[in-house]
C-alpha positions in Angstrom: 94.7 97.8 92.6 96.3 100.8 91.0 99.1 103.2 91.6 98.9 107.0 92.1 102.3 108.7 91.6 102.6 112.0 93.4 105.7 114.2 92.7 106.2 116.8 95.4 107.4 120.3 94.6 111.1 120.8 94.4 112.6 123.2 96.9 115.7 125.1 95.7 117.6 124.8 99.0 119.7 127.7 100.2 119.6 129.7 97.0 119.2 133.5 97.3 118.5 135.8 100.2 116.1 135.2 103.0 112.5 135.6 102.0 108.9 134.7 102.7 106.5 134.4 99.8 102.8 134.0 100.7 100.6 131.7 98.6 96.8 131.5 98.4 94.4 129.6 96.3 90.6 129.4 96.3 88.0 127.8 94.1 84.3 127.3 93.7 82.3 124.8 91.6 78.6 124.9 91.0 77.7 121.2 90.5 78.5 120.4 94.1 78.7 123.9 95.7 82.3 123.0 96.2 84.6 125.4 98.0 88.4 125.1 98.4 90.7 127.4 100.3 94.5 127.0 100.6 96.8 129.4 102.4 100.5 128.9 102.9 104.0 130.3 102.3 107.4 129.4 100.9 110.3 130.6 103.0 114.0 130.7 102.6 116.5 131.3 105.4 120.1 130.6 104.9 120.5 126.9 104.1 116.8 126.2 104.8 113.8 126.4 102.5 110.3 125.5 103.5 106.8 125.1 102.0 104.0 125.1 104.5 100.3 125.2 103.8 96.8 124.4 105.1 93.8 123.4 103.0 90.0 123.3 103.6 87.7 121.6 101.2 83.9 121.4 101.2 81.7 119.4 98.8 77.9 119.5 98.9 75.6 116.9 97.3 76.7 116.4 93.7 74.2 117.4 90.9 74.5 114.9 88.1 73.5 115.6 84.5 70.1 115.4 82.9 67.2 114.3 85.1 69.3 112.6 87.8 69.7 115.9 89.7 71.1 116.1 93.2 72.6 112.8 94.6 72.1 112.8 98.3 74.1 112.2 100.4 77.4 112.7 98.5 78.8 115.8 100.3 81.8 115.8 102.6 84.5 118.2 103.9 88.2 117.9 104.6 90.9 119.8 106.4 94.6 119.2 105.7 98.1 120.6 106.4 101.3 119.8 104.7 104.9 121.0 105.0 108.2 120.2 103.3 111.5 121.6 104.8 114.8 121.1 103.1 118.2 121.7 104.7 121.5 121.8 102.8 124.4 120.3 104.7 127.0 121.0 102.0 126.9 121.2 98.2 126.3 117.4 97.8 124.2 116.6 100.9 120.7 117.6 101.9 118.0 116.5 104.4 114.3 116.8 103.6 111.5 116.5 106.2 107.9 116.0 105.0 104.7 116.2 107.0 101.1 115.6 105.7 97.9 115.4 107.8 94.3 115.1 106.5 91.0 114.9 108.3 87.6 113.9 106.8 84.4 113.3 108.7 81.0 111.8 107.7 81.9 110.8 104.2 78.9 109.0 102.8 78.9 105.9 100.6 76.2 106.9 98.2 75.6 103.6 96.5 74.6 102.0 99.8 71.8 104.7 100.1 70.6 104.6 96.5 70.0 100.8 96.5 67.8 101.3 99.6 69.6 98.9 101.9 71.0 101.4 104.4 69.7 104.4 106.2 73.2 105.3 107.2 76.6 104.3 105.7 79.4 106.8 106.4 83.1 106.8 106.8 83.8 108.7 110.0 86.6 109.5 110.6 89.0 109.3 107.7 92.3 110.5 109.1 95.9 110.2 107.7 99.2 111.4 109.1 102.6 110.9 107.4 106.0 111.8 108.6 109.1 111.2 106.4 112.8 112.1 106.6 114.9 111.7 103.5 118.7 112.1 103.2 120.2 112.8 99.8 123.9 112.4 99.2 125.9 113.0 96.0 129.5 111.7 95.7 130.5 112.4 92.0 134.1 111.2 92.5 133.2 108.0 94.2 132.2 104.5 93.0 128.8 105.2 94.6 127.6 108.4 92.9 124.5 109.0 95.0 122.6 107.7 98.0 119.0 108.3 99.0 117.8 107.1 102.4 114.3 107.4 103.7 112.4 106.6 106.9 108.7 107.1 107.3 105.9 106.8 109.8 102.2 106.7 108.7 99.1 106.5 110.8 95.7 106.0 109.2 92.3 105.8 111.0 89.1 104.8 109.3 85.7 104.6 111.0 82.5 103.3 109.5 79.0 103.8 110.8 76.3 101.6 109.3 72.6 101.3 110.0 70.3 99.2 107.7 67.0 100.3 106.5 64.2 99.8 109.1 66.7 98.6 111.7 67.4 100.2 115.1 70.8 98.5 115.3 73.9 100.7 114.5 77.3 99.2 113.7 80.4 101.2 114.3 83.8 100.1 113.0 87.2 101.7 113.6 90.5 100.5 112.1 93.8 102.1 112.8 96.9 101.2 110.7 100.4 102.1 111.8 103.0 101.8 109.1 106.7 102.1 109.7 109.3 101.7 107.0 112.0 103.1 104.8 114.2 102.5 101.9 117.8 102.9 100.8 118.7 103.5 97.1 122.1 103.9 95.6 123.4 104.5 92.1 126.8 103.9 90.5 128.7 104.0 87.2 130.7 100.8 87.9 131.6 100.1 84.3 131.6 102.4 81.3 128.1 102.7 79.8 126.5 100.8 82.8 124.4 103.0 85.1 123.5 100.7 88.1 120.8 101.5 90.7 120.2 99.2 93.6 118.7 99.2 97.1 116.3 97.8 99.6 113.0 98.7 101.3 111.1 97.6 104.4 107.6 98.3 105.6 105.7 97.0 108.6 101.9 97.4 109.0 100.1 96.9 112.3 96.3 97.1 112.5 94.1 97.7 115.6 90.5 97.1 114.8 87.2 97.2 116.8 83.5 96.9 116.1 80.6 97.9 118.3 77.0 97.0 117.9 74.5 99.6 119.4 71.0 98.3 120.1 68.5 100.2 122.3 71.3 102.2 123.9 73.4 99.1 124.8 76.8 98.6 123.2 78.2 95.2 122.5 81.7 94.4 121.1 81.7 92.2 118.0 84.2 90.6 115.7 85.9 93.6 113.9 86.6 94.1 110.2 90.2 92.9 110.8 91.3 90.8 113.8 92.9 93.1 116.3 96.7 93.2 116.2 96.9 91.8 112.7 100.3 92.5 111.0 101.7 92.7 107.5 105.4 93.0 106.7 107.2 93.5 103.4 110.9 93.4 102.4 112.3 94.1 99.0 115.7 94.0 97.4 116.1 95.5 93.9 118.7 96.2 91.2 118.5 98.0 87.9 121.2 98.3 85.2 120.8 100.7 82.4 123.3 99.8 79.7 124.1 101.7 76.4 124.8 98.9 73.9 125.5 101.5 71.2 124.6 105.0 70.2 121.2 103.8 69.1 120.4 100.9 71.3 119.9 100.9 75.1 119.0 98.0 77.4 117.5 98.1 80.9 117.7 95.0 83.1 115.9 94.8 86.5 115.7 92.2 89.3 113.7 92.2 92.5 113.3 89.9 95.4 110.1 90.4 97.4 109.0 88.8 100.7 105.8 89.3 102.6 104.6 88.1 105.9 101.0 88.2 107.2 100.0 87.4 110.8 96.4 87.6 111.9 94.6 86.0 114.9 91.5 85.0 112.9 90.0 83.0 115.8 87.4 80.2 115.4 87.0 78.4 113.1 90.2 79.5 111.3 92.7 79.7 114.1 95.8 81.9 113.8 96.9 82.8 110.3 100.6 83.0 109.6 101.7 83.0 105.9 104.9 84.0 104.1 105.1 84.7 100.4 108.2 85.4 98.4 109.4 85.6 94.8 112.2 86.7 92.5 111.0 88.7 89.5 112.8 90.3 86.6 112.3 92.8 83.8 114.0 93.6 80.4 113.5 96.7 78.3 115.1 97.6 74.9 115.0 101.1 73.3 116.2 101.5 69.7 116.6 104.9 68.2 115.5 104.3 64.6 115.9 107.9 63.6 116.7 110.9 65.9 113.0 111.7 66.2 111.7 108.1 66.7 112.3 105.4 69.3 111.1 101.8 69.2 110.5 100.4 72.7 109.9 96.9 73.9 109.5 95.7 77.5 109.0 92.4 79.4 108.4 92.3 83.1 107.2 89.8 85.7 104.7 90.7 88.4 104.1 89.3 91.8 101.2 90.3 94.1 101.0 88.6 97.5 97.6 88.3 99.2 97.1 91.2 101.5 95.1 91.5 104.8 92.0 92.7 102.8 92.2 89.4 100.9 92.8 87.0 103.8 91.5 88.4 107.0 88.7 90.9 106.4 85.1 90.6 107.6 82.9 93.5 106.3 80.2 94.6 104.0 81.3 95.2 100.4 79.6 96.1 97.1 77.3 93.1 96.9 77.7 91.1 100.1 79.9 90.4 103.1 83.6 89.6 102.5 84.9 86.8 104.9 88.4 85.6 105.7 90.1 83.5 103.0 93.0 81.3 104.0 95.1 79.2 101.7 95.5 81.9 99.0 98.5 81.8 96.6 100.1 85.0 95.2 99.1 86.3 91.8 101.8 86.0 89.1 101.9 88.0 85.9 104.0 88.3 82.7 103.7 91.6 81.0 104.7 92.4 77.4 104.7 95.9 75.8 105.8 97.2 72.5 105.4 100.7 71.0 106.9 103.8 69.6 107.8 107.2 70.9 108.1 110.3 68.6 109.3 113.8 69.3 109.5 116.4 66.5 109.2 120.1 66.4 105.5 120.0 65.7 104.6 116.5 66.8 105.2 114.3 69.8 103.5 111.3 71.2 103.5 107.6 71.8 101.6 104.4 70.8 101.9 101.2 72.8 100.3 97.8 72.7 100.3 95.6 75.8 99.6 92.0 76.9 99.4 90.7 80.4 99.1 87.0 81.3 97.9 86.5 84.9 98.2 83.2 86.8 96.4 82.3 90.1 94.3 85.4 89.8 92.7 86.4 93.1 89.0 87.2 92.8 85.9 87.4 94.9 83.6 84.3 94.7 80.6 83.0 96.8 81.8 81.4 100.0 80.9 80.5 103.6 81.5 81.9 107.1 80.8 80.0 110.3 79.3 77.2 108.1 76.8 79.4 106.4 76.6 81.0 102.9 75.1 84.1 104.4 76.1 86.5 107.1 74.0 85.6 110.1 73.9 89.1 111.6 71.5 88.4 114.4 72.8 84.9 115.1 69.4 83.2 114.9 70.7 80.6 112.4 68.0 81.5 109.8 68.5 83.7 106.8 66.5 86.9 107.1 65.7 89.0 104.0 68.2 91.7 105.0 71.1 89.4 105.5 73.8 89.3 102.8 75.6 86.5 100.9 79.1 85.6 102.0 82.0 86.1 99.6 85.6 84.9 99.9 88.8 85.4 97.8 90.0 82.4 95.8 92.7 81.8 93.2 90.3 81.5 90.2 92.8 80.6 87.5 94.3 82.1 84.3 93.4 85.4 82.8 94.6 87.7 79.9 94.5 91.5 79.7 95.5 93.2 76.4 94.9 96.5 74.7 96.6 99.7 73.5 97.2 103.3 74.7 98.2 106.4 72.7 98.7 110.1 73.2 99.7 112.8 70.8 100.4 116.5 70.8 100.4 118.4 67.5 101.6 122.0 67.3 99.7 123.6 64.5 101.3 127.0 64.9 102.7 129.3 67.5 99.2 129.9 68.8 97.3 126.6 68.1 97.9 123.2 69.7 95.9 119.9 69.5 96.1 117.0 72.0 94.6 113.6 71.9 94.7 110.4 74.0 93.0 107.1 73.9 93.1 103.7 75.5 91.3 100.4 75.2 91.5 97.3 77.4 90.2 93.8 77.0 90.2 91.3 80.0 89.3 87.7 79.9 89.1 85.1 82.7 90.1 82.1 80.6 89.5 79.6 83.4 85.8 80.6 83.9 85.3 81.7 80.3 84.0 85.1 81.3 85.1 88.7 81.2 87.4 90.0 83.9 85.8 92.4 86.5 85.9 96.2 86.3 87.5 96.4 82.8 87.1 99.9 81.5 85.7 100.6 78.0 87.4 102.4 75.1 88.1 105.9 76.4 89.7 109.1 75.1 90.0 112.8 74.9 90.5 115.4 72.1 91.5 119.0 72.9 92.3 122.1 70.9 94.1 124.9 72.7 94.7 128.5 71.5 97.3 130.7 73.0 96.8 134.2 71.6 99.3 135.7 74.1 101.8 134.7 76.7 99.5 135.4 79.6 96.4 133.4 78.7 95.1 130.4 76.8 91.7 128.9 76.0 91.0 125.2 75.4 88.0 123.3 74.1 88.0 119.5 74.8 85.7 116.5 74.7 85.9 113.3 76.7 84.2 110.2 75.6 83.9 106.5 76.5 82.3 103.6 74.7 79.8 101.3 76.4 80.9 98.4 78.5 78.5 95.5 78.2 81.1 92.7 78.9 80.4 91.9 82.5 81.6 89.2 84.9 79.3 87.5 87.4 80.9 89.8 90.0 80.1 92.9 88.0 76.5 91.8 87.7 76.2 91.3 91.4 77.7 94.7 92.0 75.0 97.3 92.8 77.2 100.0 91.3 77.0 98.5 87.8 73.7 98.1 85.9 72.9 94.6 84.8 73.1 95.8 81.2 76.5 97.4 81.7 77.5 101.1 81.5 76.3 103.2 78.5 78.6 105.2 76.3 78.9 108.9 76.9 80.5 112.2 75.5 81.1 115.5 77.3 81.9 118.9 75.8 84.1 121.2 77.9 85.8 124.6 77.9 88.6 125.9 80.1 91.0 128.9 80.3 93.8 130.3 82.3 94.7 134.0 82.6 97.8 135.2 84.4 98.2 138.8 85.7 101.4 139.3 87.6 101.3 137.0 90.7 97.6 136.3 90.1 96.2 133.5 88.0 92.6 132.8 87.1 91.4 129.4 86.0 87.8 129.1 84.6 86.2 125.8 83.4 82.8 125.0 82.0 82.4 121.2 82.1 79.8 119.0 80.6 78.2 121.9 78.7 75.4 119.7 77.3 74.5 118.5 80.8 74.8 114.9 79.8 74.0 112.1 82.2 76.9 109.7 82.5 78.9 107.6 84.9 82.4 106.2 84.9 82.3 102.4 84.6 82.2 100.9 88.1 81.4 104.1 90.0 78.6 104.3 92.4 78.0 108.0 91.7 76.9 109.7 88.5 79.4 112.2 87.2 78.8 116.0 87.5 76.3 117.7 85.2 76.9 121.2 83.8 79.5 122.6 86.1 81.2 126.0 86.3 84.5 126.1 88.2 86.5 129.2 89.1 89.9 129.1 90.7 92.0 132.1 91.8 95.7 131.6 92.8 98.3 134.0 94.2 102.0 133.4 94.5 103.8 130.3 93.2 100.8 128.0 93.1 
């Protein structure tokens, strides 16, 4: 699991005269015959300001570097719309409405084709709709300085069409997830030098799932990927106090209570699943300003991950078998430690951090059973056929450690020259099973040199590199996306530039100039070979 943090554009509500500013953006890439087109506008009318746009994306089969060539099928297309409308109520209060909708069809899972097991394995459809309403209130003369309240509704639909090699049977899955939720966050300066933030959040997921087997024109309903009407509910209460102990020392304390409820009618032989998980976690961070340009930072935090529906209730094909329901799981618990420095000077800025994470009751995928068998008896004949997969279940496998470092730096060599570098390394160890943790990335980094001869354009040369990853877990070895000998090291050389002419901007990139063959560790698709990308933007894009 990971986190992607998206920061939406800020709309300056109600400032200036009424206006409508068009925006357009189009791009083309050679490695996948990729085409993007965006059209939209930013409008201001009185106390309202809106950003509205529509996007179409097309990706053909991706050409990898070296002798790999075109990887078929890897192409897909997408259509999306988005809008953000802000309304000012008064100088301290505003209301923001967000809408996002995306549609993808026939998105292939390439690793299932290249291993030869499937004639067809596509995600169709892949739809997502999100509606959110956010109220922002500022009360500078009150005990509560600000309030942010949000309610949201999200609908996701994912379909999967699968047909094994040399089989006439087609399986169609469809899962629809409805998520309703919201949060309330407040901040206050209760006591001098104490900045307190606190609030609560609530989210409720409901899944409708179905599976149809098509054989010789006949359709038969089967046990879906998730039991129909499964639900997952989460509640959180949180508080954070930022306290200035002195002019050079600052402390941040955090506390969170989390509660999760999962309900799933698993059916025979499991019965109805009803589990509740809860925990109280804390965090502490200290920042010491050693000199005005240098901060020393130390953090400790607790983590708590409750089993989700994909852990406890799923029944579907995965990377190297069939995942089956897993009852009796306990939450994962982690203690995270981090120490590092941050520097900011006129010609140098950056950070260097070392981290250590102790995981307890780690949830991992291990060989298991379903309906009394250690393989998925797809045709129900009670005998394992050559095309039938092993069963895997989730289990709390024990104690694990993750540690490493990450650094990034920017050096300003002159008014025109700048150099940037980043690097990270991670080591993961399953101490209970005495083997590496799954999917641990290798040493990776980037080095870039940018020249800015003028104010309207810049040129940058950069290289990305990764070391080899030979430390594999048993799960990695079973994964068809990872070679039994691991993932080799790789280096790519790249150029990119941006030129601005009035409201027009041109971005040009030449990636993987040497046409190297490489793959990100754990990916089922080789990365692009030599690739030329051109992007033209008009307006505020």
